[in-house]
N, C-alpha and C positions, 0 to 999 in steps of 0.2 A: 529762866533766863534762857533766851534762843541760843540753839545750838547750832544752827546753819550758818556758816561765814560766806560772805560775799566779796568779790574783789570790787572796790571803789576807787574809780579813777578820778582824782581831783584836777578840775580845770587849769590851765596854766595862770590864769588871772588870779587863782586863789592861792597857788602855791607859796606866797610870802607868808601865808598863816602855818604851812606844813613844813617850813625849812627846805622847800622843794622837793619834797616827798610826793612822786606821781600817783601812787597807789597805795592802797592800805587794805587788809582784810578786817572785816567787821561782822558781826553778827547781828541779826535783827529780823523780825517778823514781817516788817512794813519798811517802806521807803522812809517813812518818818522816824522809825526807830533808828534806821541807819545814820539818818542825820543827827539825832540825839547823841548817839555813841561818838559820831564825828566831832560833835560840840566839845564833847568831854577831852577829846584828844587834843583837838586845836580850836580853842576857844575863838570865837569872832566868825567860823565858817558857816555856822546857823543863819546868822544874821545877812550872809551874802547870798545864801541859797534861798532862804524865806523871809517871806512878811506876811506878818497878820496870820500866822498858822496856814499858809500856802507857800507854794514854791512860787519864786518870781516869776512875774510873766514874761520876763525875757530869757529865762532859763527852762530848757527842756529836759526830762529825765528818761534816759534810755536804759532799759533792762533788756540784757541779752540782744542787744542791737535793734531793739523794737522801741520807740517812742511812746510813752504811756501817757494818757491823761487822767489818769486816776491821782496823780501828784503823790502827796504824802501817805494816802492810803493804799498805795499799790503793795499788794501782798507779795511776798516772797518765801515760795514753798520750798525751793530748791536752790542749793549754790548758784548765785547769779553773778553777772558782770554789770555794773552799773555806772553810767557816766552822767555827769550833769552837764548839758551841752549849752552853753551861752549862745544867744542869738547874734549872728554878725551883722554889723551894722555897714553901711554903705550905700551905694547908689548911683 
C-alpha cells in the first residue's frame, strides 16, 4: 500500500459529496489511485471526476501547481498538492 500522502483539494462543485470538506490527505502512487481512494471515502466523486477510465474533458488536474496531461496515470513520487480544476464557462 502506498505510503506517500497527498493533499487533495475538492472542487466546490463536488463538496456536496464530502459534507463540505475542502481538502483531504490521501495516499496513492498515481492520480488514479488517489481518485479510487477518494471514492471509498466519498462515494460518487469518481463519477464526477472521471468518465470511461479518464478524467472528464472539462476537468484539469494540477499537481503542485502544474496542469498535467497524463491524467489518471500521473505518477506521484513525493508528497503533492492535487487540485481538480473544473473548466469555467461563460463568454
